[in-house]
C-alpha positions in Angstrom: 28.0 12.1 -49.1 29.8 15.4 -48.7 33.0 15.7 -46.7 31.3 18.1 -44.2 28.4 15.7 -43.6 30.8 12.9 -43.0 32.9 15.0 -40.6 29.8 16.0 -38.7 28.7 12.3 -38.4 32.2 11.2 -37.2 32.1 14.1 -34.6 28.6 12.9 -33.4 29.9 9.3 -33.2 32.9 10.5 -31.2 30.6 12.6 -28.9 28.2 9.7 -28.2 31.1 7.3 -27.5 32.9 9.8 -25.2 29.7 10.2 -23.2 29.0 6.5 -23.3 25.6 7.2 -24.7 25.5 5.1 -27.8 23.1 2.3 -26.7 23.3 -1.0 -28.7 24.6 -1.0 -32.2 21.0 -0.9 -33.5 20.2 2.1 -31.3 23.5 3.8 -32.1 22.9 3.5 -35.9 19.3 4.8 -35.4 20.6 7.9 -33.5 22.9 8.6 -36.5 20.3 7.9 -39.1 22.4 5.2 -40.8 22.4 1.4 -41.2 24.1 -0.8 -38.7 26.5 -2.0 -41.4 27.5 1.7 -42.2 28.0 2.2 -38.4 30.4 -0.8 -38.3 32.4 0.7 -41.2 32.6 4.0 -39.4 33.7 2.4 -36.2 36.4 0.4 -38.1 37.7 3.7 -39.6 38.0 5.1 -36.0 39.9 2.0 -35.0 42.2 2.5 -38.0 42.9 6.0 -36.6 44.0 4.5 -33.3 40.7 4.5 -31.3 40.4 1.4 -29.0 36.7 0.7 -28.8 34.7 -1.8 -26.8 31.1 -2.4 -26.0 30.3 -2.2 -22.2 27.4 -4.6 -21.4 27.0 -3.0 -18.0 26.4 0.5 -19.4 24.9 -0.7 -22.7 27.2 1.6 -24.7 30.3 1.7 -26.8 33.3 3.4 -25.1 36.9 4.1 -25.6 39.3 1.8 -23.8 41.9 4.6 -23.6 41.6 8.4 -24.0 41.0 9.4 -27.6 40.3 12.8 -29.1 39.0 13.5 -32.6 39.5 17.2 -33.3 38.9 19.2 -36.4 41.0 22.3 -36.6 44.3 23.6 -35.3 45.9 22.3 -32.1 46.1 24.8 -29.3 47.1 22.7 -26.3 49.1 19.5 -26.2 47.4 16.3 -24.9 49.2 14.4 -22.2 48.5 10.7 -22.5 46.2 9.1 -24.9 46.0 9.8 -28.7 44.8 12.8 -30.5 43.8 12.8 -34.1 43.9 16.1 -35.9 42.4 16.9 -39.2 43.3 20.4 -40.3 41.2 21.9 -43.1 42.2 25.2 -44.8 40.3 28.2 -43.5 38.9 30.4 -46.2 
């Protein structure tokens, strides 16, 4: 898988979690077009970056326990509270 495809997938994962719109792990994986086991690997990688994730049975969705941002690009404003992960790629 190319780096850009992976980054796009992680951004989609982050978006769905932030909106609490993932559904179950099976539904979440289906939305992403990946296997459930690959989804679990991706979620573990987010945890390794500092994301605190949980599954809310009331909403039927994964969510962040604390504010978490996954941003690709240059930081313009500082974040107060929570954690921000920045991945800066060179611009051509």
